PANU-365457 format. One record per residue (C-alpha): residue number from 1; residue in one letter; x, y, z. Coordinates in nm, 4 decimals, padded with zeros to 6 digits. Each point is the difference from the previous one (the first is absolute). Layout:
// residues N
{lumdo NUM,'A',{X,Y,Z}}
...
***
This chain:
// residues 282
{lumdo 1,'X',{11.4790,12.3783,08.6212}}
{lumdo 2,'X',{-00.1436,-00.3447,-00.0728}}
{lumdo 3,'X',{-00.0445,-00.0646,00.3723}}
{lumdo 4,'X',{-00.1963,00.3223,00.0461}}
{lumdo 5,'X',{-00.2240,-00.0930,-00.2917}}
{lumdo 6,'X',{-00.0469,-00.3530,00.1326}}
{lumdo 7,'X',{-00.1049,00.1301,00.3427}}
{lumdo 8,'X',{-00.2732,00.2080,-00.1618}}
{lumdo 9,'X',{-00.1130,-00.2489,-00.2642}}
{lumdo 10,'X',{00.0186,-00.3295,00.1928}}
{lumdo 11,'X',{-00.3461,-00.0011,00.1614}}
{lumdo 12,'X',{-00.2002,00.1565,-00.2876}}
{lumdo 13,'X',{00.1672,-00.2277,-00.2554}}
{lumdo 14,'X',{-00.0452,-00.3164,00.2034}}
{lumdo 15,'X',{-00.3669,00.0792,00.0586}}
{lumdo 16,'X',{-00.0813,00.1175,-00.3510}}
{lumdo 17,'X',{00.2046,-00.2536,-00.1954}}
{lumdo 18,'X',{-00.0593,-00.2963,00.2307}}
{lumdo 19,'X',{-00.3742,00.0423,00.0385}}
{lumdo 20,'X',{-00.0365,00.1268,-00.3572}}
{lumdo 21,'X',{00.1612,-00.3081,-00.1537}}
{lumdo 22,'X',{-00.1990,-00.2268,00.2326}}
{lumdo 23,'X',{-00.3310,00.1613,-00.0962}}
{lumdo 24,'X',{00.0873,-00.0094,-00.3709}}
{lumdo 25,'X',{00.1015,-00.3672,00.0332}}
{lumdo 26,'X',{-00.3296,-00.0986,00.1626}}
{lumdo 27,'X',{-00.2051,00.2181,-00.2361}}
{lumdo 28,'X',{00.1407,-00.1963,-00.2951}}
{lumdo 29,'X',{-00.1235,-00.3230,00.1556}}
{lumdo 30,'X',{00.3493,-00.1399,00.0498}}
{lumdo 31,'X',{00.0633,-00.2671,00.2683}}
{lumdo 32,'X',{-00.0228,00.1414,00.3501}}
{lumdo 33,'X',{00.3057,-00.2059,00.0970}}
{lumdo 34,'X',{00.2020,00.2499,-00.2041}}
{lumdo 35,'X',{-00.0382,00.2492,00.2847}}
{lumdo 36,'X',{00.2417,-00.2041,00.2143}}
{lumdo 37,'X',{00.3023,00.0505,-00.2324}}
{lumdo 38,'X',{-00.0993,00.3668,-00.0222}}
{lumdo 39,'X',{00.0134,00.0242,00.3793}}
{lumdo 40,'X',{00.3427,-00.1665,-00.0018}}
{lumdo 41,'X',{00.1218,00.2606,-00.2505}}
{lumdo 42,'X',{-00.1318,00.2751,00.2277}}
{lumdo 43,'X',{00.1866,-00.1511,00.2968}}
{lumdo 44,'X',{00.3241,-00.0170,-00.1995}}
{lumdo 45,'X',{-00.0474,00.3597,-00.1184}}
{lumdo 46,'X',{-00.0498,00.1058,00.3613}}
{lumdo 47,'X',{00.3177,-00.1825,00.1047}}
{lumdo 48,'X',{00.1837,00.1884,-00.2736}}
{lumdo 49,'X',{-00.1347,00.3329,00.1278}}
{lumdo 50,'X',{00.1108,-00.0944,00.3509}}
{lumdo 51,'X',{00.3539,-00.0459,-00.1296}}
{lumdo 52,'X',{00.0059,00.3283,-00.1918}}
{lumdo 53,'X',{-00.1780,00.2317,00.2446}}
{lumdo 54,'X',{-00.0139,-00.1627,00.3456}}
{lumdo 55,'X',{-00.1734,00.1644,00.2930}}
{lumdo 56,'X',{00.2393,-00.1737,00.2399}}
{lumdo 57,'X',{00.3236,-00.1428,-00.1398}}
{lumdo 58,'X',{00.0294,-00.2386,00.2971}}
{lumdo 59,'X',{-00.3357,-00.1564,-00.0835}}
{lumdo 60,'X',{00.1200,-00.1027,-00.3452}}
{lumdo 61,'X',{00.1956,-00.2815,00.1616}}
{lumdo 62,'X',{-00.1851,-00.3186,00.0908}}
{lumdo 63,'X',{-00.0386,-00.0610,00.3718}}
{lumdo 64,'X',{-00.0359,-00.3750,-00.0438}}
{lumdo 65,'X',{-00.3640,00.0630,-00.0856}}
{lumdo 66,'X',{-00.0173,-00.0333,-00.3790}}
{lumdo 67,'X',{-00.0781,-00.3728,-00.0140}}
{lumdo 68,'X',{-00.2618,00.0295,00.2710}}
{lumdo 69,'X',{-00.1662,00.2967,-00.1687}}
{lumdo 70,'X',{-00.0041,-00.1767,-00.3359}}
{lumdo 71,'X',{-00.1764,-00.2914,00.1667}}
{lumdo 72,'X',{-00.2550,00.2341,00.1581}}
{lumdo 73,'X',{-00.0586,00.1668,-00.3370}}
{lumdo 74,'X',{-00.0369,-00.3303,-00.1850}}
{lumdo 75,'X',{-00.2478,-00.1466,00.2494}}
{lumdo 76,'X',{-00.2091,00.3149,00.0222}}
{lumdo 77,'X',{-00.0157,00.0560,-00.3742}}
{lumdo 78,'X',{-00.0989,-00.3658,-00.0427}}
{lumdo 79,'X',{-00.2875,00.0646,00.2422}}
{lumdo 80,'X',{-00.0966,00.3045,-00.2043}}
{lumdo 81,'X',{-00.0004,-00.2061,-00.3198}}
{lumdo 82,'X',{-00.2182,-00.2637,00.1668}}
{lumdo 83,'X',{-00.2381,00.2739,00.1115}}
{lumdo 84,'X',{-00.0237,00.1370,-00.3533}}
{lumdo 85,'X',{-00.0841,-00.3477,-00.1305}}
{lumdo 86,'X',{-00.2807,-00.0207,00.2589}}
{lumdo 87,'X',{-00.1666,00.3264,-00.1044}}
{lumdo 88,'X',{-00.2452,-00.1438,-00.2582}}
{lumdo 89,'X',{-00.1396,-00.2420,00.2585}}
{lumdo 90,'X',{-00.0157,00.2499,00.2865}}
{lumdo 91,'X',{-00.1478,00.2829,-00.2090}}
{lumdo 92,'X',{-00.2521,-00.2378,-00.1541}}
{lumdo 93,'X',{-00.1310,-00.0957,00.3448}}
{lumdo 94,'X',{-00.0862,00.3607,00.0860}}
{lumdo 95,'X',{-00.3673,00.0987,-00.0333}}
{lumdo 96,'X',{00.1182,00.3490,-00.1011}}
{lumdo 97,'X',{00.2518,-00.0981,-00.2671}}
{lumdo 98,'X',{-00.2018,00.1774,-00.2688}}
{lumdo 99,'X',{00.0782,00.3375,00.1586}}
{lumdo 100,'X',{00.3570,00.0063,-00.1275}}
{lumdo 101,'X',{00.0386,00.2765,-00.2675}}
{lumdo 102,'X',{00.1201,-00.2383,-00.2711}}
{lumdo 103,'X',{-00.0920,00.2589,-00.2660}}
{lumdo 104,'X',{00.2700,00.2358,00.1281}}
{lumdo 105,'X',{00.3386,00.0129,-00.1751}}
{lumdo 106,'X',{00.2499,-00.2383,00.1589}}
{lumdo 107,'X',{00.1954,00.2971,00.1389}}
{lumdo 108,'X',{-00.3106,00.1223,00.1863}}
{lumdo 109,'X',{-00.0698,-00.3461,00.1418}}
{lumdo 110,'X',{00.3622,-00.0279,00.1169}}
{lumdo 111,'X',{-00.0189,00.3451,00.1597}}
{lumdo 112,'X',{-00.3173,-00.0985,00.1874}}
{lumdo 113,'X',{00.1643,-00.3195,00.1272}}
{lumdo 114,'X',{00.3069,00.1929,00.1186}}
{lumdo 115,'X',{-00.2124,00.2595,00.1815}}
{lumdo 116,'X',{-00.2096,-00.2598,00.1835}}
{lumdo 117,'X',{00.3027,-00.2152,00.0849}}
{lumdo 118,'X',{00.1905,00.3032,00.1279}}
{lumdo 119,'X',{-00.2732,00.0616,00.2577}}
{lumdo 120,'X',{-00.0113,-00.3627,00.1141}}
{lumdo 121,'X',{00.3759,-00.0448,00.0147}}
{lumdo 122,'X',{00.0451,00.3228,00.1947}}
{lumdo 123,'X',{-00.2601,-00.1070,00.2559}}
{lumdo 124,'X',{00.1584,-00.3447,00.0503}}
{lumdo 125,'X',{00.3421,00.1600,00.0255}}
{lumdo 126,'X',{-00.1228,00.2438,00.2661}}
{lumdo 127,'X',{-00.1718,-00.2838,00.1887}}
{lumdo 128,'X',{00.3190,-00.2082,-00.0164}}
{lumdo 129,'X',{00.1726,00.2627,00.2125}}
{lumdo 130,'X',{-00.2826,00.0158,00.2545}}
{lumdo 131,'X',{-00.1131,-00.3609,00.0287}}
{lumdo 132,'X',{00.2308,-00.2415,00.1815}}
{lumdo 133,'X',{-00.0943,-00.3057,-00.2060}}
{lumdo 134,'X',{00.0514,00.1752,-00.3339}}
{lumdo 135,'X',{00.3226,00.1599,00.1180}}
{lumdo 136,'X',{00.1542,-00.3414,00.0712}}
{lumdo 137,'X',{-00.0195,-00.0770,-00.3716}}
{lumdo 138,'X',{00.0705,00.3511,-00.1257}}
{lumdo 139,'X',{00.3146,00.0164,00.2154}}
{lumdo 140,'X',{00.1764,-00.2216,-00.2550}}
{lumdo 141,'X',{-00.0112,00.2892,-00.2458}}
{lumdo 142,'X',{00.1254,00.2511,00.2568}}
{lumdo 143,'X',{00.2925,-00.2123,00.1132}}
{lumdo 144,'X',{00.2110,00.1131,-00.2972}}
{lumdo 145,'X',{00.3305,00.1700,00.0762}}
{lumdo 146,'X',{00.0230,00.1849,-00.3313}}
{lumdo 147,'X',{-00.2402,00.1228,-00.2659}}
{lumdo 148,'X',{00.0402,-00.1188,-00.3591}}
{lumdo 149,'X',{-00.2276,-00.1214,-00.2770}}
{lumdo 150,'X',{-00.0787,-00.3514,00.1212}}
{lumdo 151,'X',{-00.1085,00.1149,00.3489}}
{lumdo 152,'X',{-00.3464,00.0810,-00.1295}}
{lumdo 153,'X',{-00.0639,-00.3639,-00.0870}}
{lumdo 154,'X',{00.1348,-00.1227,00.3336}}
{lumdo 155,'X',{-00.3190,-00.0914,00.1865}}
{lumdo 156,'X',{-00.1315,-00.2861,00.2055}}
{lumdo 157,'X',{-00.2347,-00.1960,-00.2317}}
{lumdo 158,'X',{-00.2842,00.0167,00.2533}}
{lumdo 159,'X',{00.0239,00.3772,00.0190}}
{lumdo 160,'X',{-00.0024,00.0213,-00.3774}}
{lumdo 161,'X',{-00.3131,-00.2163,-00.0102}}
{lumdo 162,'X',{-00.1751,00.2296,00.2504}}
{lumdo 163,'X',{00.1012,00.3116,-00.1939}}
{lumdo 164,'X',{-00.1108,-00.1470,-00.3299}}
{lumdo 165,'X',{-00.3328,-00.1256,00.1355}}
{lumdo 166,'X',{-00.0976,00.3404,00.1401}}
{lumdo 167,'X',{00.1232,00.1991,-00.2999}}
{lumdo 168,'X',{-00.1494,-00.2218,-00.2700}}
{lumdo 169,'X',{-00.3274,-00.1100,00.1621}}
{lumdo 170,'X',{-00.1995,00.3103,-00.1117}}
{lumdo 171,'X',{00.1371,-00.0384,-00.3525}}
{lumdo 172,'X',{-00.0954,-00.3675,-00.0154}}
{lumdo 173,'X',{-00.3501,00.0819,00.1240}}
{lumdo 174,'X',{-00.0355,00.2420,-00.2893}}
{lumdo 175,'X',{00.1199,-00.2686,-00.2404}}
{lumdo 176,'X',{00.3513,00.1192,-00.0840}}
{lumdo 177,'X',{00.1225,-00.1970,-00.3040}}
{lumdo 178,'X',{00.3211,-00.2010,00.0096}}
{lumdo 179,'X',{00.2040,00.2282,-00.2307}}
{lumdo 180,'X',{-00.0653,00.2985,00.2268}}
{lumdo 181,'X',{00.0941,-00.2063,00.3043}}
{lumdo 182,'X',{00.3263,-00.1005,-00.1677}}
{lumdo 183,'X',{00.0772,00.3652,-00.0729}}
{lumdo 184,'X',{-00.0751,00.0914,00.3601}}
{lumdo 185,'X',{00.2374,-00.2696,00.1264}}
{lumdo 186,'X',{00.2733,00.1308,-00.2300}}
{lumdo 187,'X',{-00.0559,00.3605,00.1093}}
{lumdo 188,'X',{00.0106,-00.0919,00.3694}}
{lumdo 189,'X',{00.3350,-00.1768,-00.0465}}
{lumdo 190,'X',{00.1370,00.2928,-00.2016}}
{lumdo 191,'X',{-00.1116,00.2485,00.2641}}
{lumdo 192,'X',{00.1612,-00.2044,00.2780}}
{lumdo 193,'X',{00.3205,00.0052,-00.2022}}
{lumdo 194,'X',{-00.0128,00.3801,-00.0270}}
{lumdo 195,'X',{-00.0822,00.0424,00.3687}}
{lumdo 196,'X',{00.3080,-00.1873,00.1184}}
{lumdo 197,'X',{00.2592,00.0578,-00.2735}}
{lumdo 198,'X',{00.3331,00.1399,00.1140}}
{lumdo 199,'X',{-00.0174,00.2808,-00.2572}}
{lumdo 200,'X',{00.0520,00.3643,00.0921}}
{lumdo 201,'X',{-00.3023,00.1279,-00.1899}}
{lumdo 202,'X',{-00.1223,00.3561,-00.0422}}
{lumdo 203,'X',{-00.3801,-00.0003,-00.0132}}
{lumdo 204,'X',{-00.0745,00.3716,-00.0051}}
{lumdo 205,'X',{-00.3764,00.0612,00.0363}}
{lumdo 206,'X',{-00.0682,-00.3729,-00.0526}}
{lumdo 207,'X',{00.1081,-00.0607,00.3614}}
{lumdo 208,'X',{-00.3343,00.1478,00.1067}}
{lumdo 209,'X',{-00.1861,-00.2765,-00.1858}}
{lumdo 210,'X',{00.2188,-00.3088,-00.0415}}
{lumdo 211,'X',{00.0801,-00.2270,00.2951}}
{lumdo 212,'X',{00.3475,-00.0985,-00.1199}}
{lumdo 213,'X',{00.3557,00.0028,00.1385}}
{lumdo 214,'X',{00.0474,00.3466,00.1551}}
{lumdo 215,'X',{-00.3375,-00.0255,00.1742}}
{lumdo 216,'X',{00.0125,-00.3689,00.0865}}
{lumdo 217,'X',{00.3386,00.0097,00.1715}}
{lumdo 218,'X',{-00.1633,00.1780,00.2943}}
{lumdo 219,'X',{-00.2152,-00.3103,00.0452}}
{lumdo 220,'X',{00.2969,-00.2319,00.0511}}
{lumdo 221,'X',{00.1412,00.1832,00.3022}}
{lumdo 222,'X',{00.0529,-00.2600,00.2666}}
{lumdo 223,'X',{-00.1834,00.1540,00.2941}}
{lumdo 224,'X',{-00.3751,-00.0396,00.0517}}
{lumdo 225,'X',{-00.1864,00.3257,-00.0288}}
{lumdo 226,'X',{00.2692,00.1671,-00.2077}}
{lumdo 227,'X',{-00.0326,-00.2601,-00.2749}}
{lumdo 228,'X',{-00.3792,-00.0275,00.0207}}
{lumdo 229,'X',{-00.0444,00.2384,-00.2922}}
{lumdo 230,'X',{-00.0366,-00.0024,-00.3794}}
{lumdo 231,'X',{-00.1966,-00.3237,-00.0412}}
{lumdo 232,'X',{-00.1144,00.0558,-00.3594}}
{lumdo 233,'X',{00.1209,-00.2180,-00.2848}}
{lumdo 234,'X',{-00.0900,00.1939,-00.3133}}
{lumdo 235,'X',{-00.0888,00.3474,00.1258}}
{lumdo 236,'X',{00.0161,00.2239,00.3066}}
{lumdo 237,'X',{-00.3751,00.0680,-00.0157}}
{lumdo 238,'X',{-00.1037,-00.2340,00.2801}}
{lumdo 239,'X',{00.2859,00.1049,00.2266}}
{lumdo 240,'X',{-00.1199,00.3579,-00.0328}}
{lumdo 241,'X',{-00.3491,-00.1085,00.1042}}
{lumdo 242,'X',{00.1354,-00.2129,00.2880}}
{lumdo 243,'X',{00.2306,00.2769,00.1164}}
{lumdo 244,'X',{00.2999,-00.2332,-00.0316}}
{lumdo 245,'X',{00.1887,00.1754,-00.2798}}
{lumdo 246,'X',{00.3537,00.1166,00.0775}}
{lumdo 247,'X',{00.2015,00.1730,-00.2707}}
{lumdo 248,'X',{00.3408,00.1428,00.0838}}
{lumdo 249,'X',{00.1955,00.0511,-00.3254}}
{lumdo 250,'X',{00.3171,00.0959,00.1867}}
{lumdo 251,'X',{00.0162,-00.3142,00.2133}}
{lumdo 252,'X',{00.2728,-00.2514,-00.0841}}
{lumdo 253,'X',{-00.0152,-00.3593,00.1239}}
{lumdo 254,'X',{00.2681,-00.2591,00.0663}}
{lumdo 255,'X',{-00.0258,-00.3765,00.0334}}
{lumdo 256,'X',{00.0268,00.0407,00.3789}}
{lumdo 257,'X',{-00.3397,00.1753,-00.0078}}
{lumdo 258,'X',{-00.1764,-00.3113,-00.1326}}
{lumdo 259,'X',{-00.1146,-00.3243,00.1596}}
{lumdo 260,'X',{-00.1959,-00.0782,00.3158}}
{lumdo 261,'X',{00.1437,00.1895,00.2946}}
{lumdo 262,'X',{-00.1334,-00.2405,00.2606}}
{lumdo 263,'X',{00.1112,-00.3089,-00.1967}}
{lumdo 264,'X',{00.3603,00.0412,-00.1124}}
{lumdo 265,'X',{00.0160,-00.3805,00.0247}}
{lumdo 266,'X',{-00.2795,-00.0580,-00.2535}}
{lumdo 267,'X',{00.0764,-00.3135,-00.2081}}
{lumdo 268,'X',{00.1705,00.0591,-00.3330}}
{lumdo 269,'X',{-00.0417,-00.3406,-00.1667}}
{lumdo 270,'X',{-00.3044,-00.0645,-00.2186}}
{lumdo 271,'X',{-00.1315,-00.3054,00.1857}}
{lumdo 272,'X',{00.0502,00.1624,00.3391}}
{lumdo 273,'X',{-00.1927,00.3071,-00.1140}}
{lumdo 274,'X',{-00.2937,-00.2151,-00.1071}}
{lumdo 275,'X',{-00.0095,-00.1663,00.3428}}
{lumdo 276,'X',{00.0642,00.3086,00.2135}}
{lumdo 277,'X',{-00.3639,00.1295,00.0073}}
{lumdo 278,'X',{-00.1129,-00.3305,00.1534}}
{lumdo 279,'X',{00.2547,-00.0007,00.2797}}
{lumdo 280,'X',{-00.1187,00.0902,00.3480}}
{lumdo 281,'X',{00.2083,00.2688,00.1634}}
{lumdo 282,'X',{-00.0040,00.1397,00.3507}}
***
């Protein structure tokens, strides 16, 4: 019974409680650094859900990838924190910074940031599957042999910088304040966690709106063309407009469905993955 309830409640609770506490924390003027421990708690809660209601029991076991993925997550979240610290300077340089709706409630400002970022991140994600240079860096993320919570934060730092620049540039031009940027960074990390968690969730009608696990697994299929779908991070809105949305509730995936079909030899070590995009191949 508890597993059935967890499958239904996991995504709504993680979104509502995680983002709700983060918004309340920032609204009270508390230190933005407090969002990092909150993200760690969310990751641990997700790991617990993966143990109690796994989508694939085989994927609960480490494939020699946990240390590498923790390193990816640490580096990329450090880059996010550095970006958040840079927001006051970057927003202040914009000639349009006064256009930001600072009079809105914090929840409304966060929602605006998420909506704009969702469009930018979806576009970069789509381009990363159609542009050879971007794909070299994005391939690091697709080289995974199983899906679990930390996969979402497994990215080449250069690809993360490109994604962030495109997604956040319009917000910085409008003058997005630092607290809203910190909330956006937290929400992106939380959403990546939900997209890749090895939890057998039941979304119901939410699957038509939220770009999380059951929808995102289609994207990690290892063959080009088949996996070039479902690019959205937060919602399925842009995939509907692009014509790239695939939703098959009855489809079940195994770890053998994931990876890069043409590169079964893709490097698995952290350092080798950082170097791989710069290697010349025949």
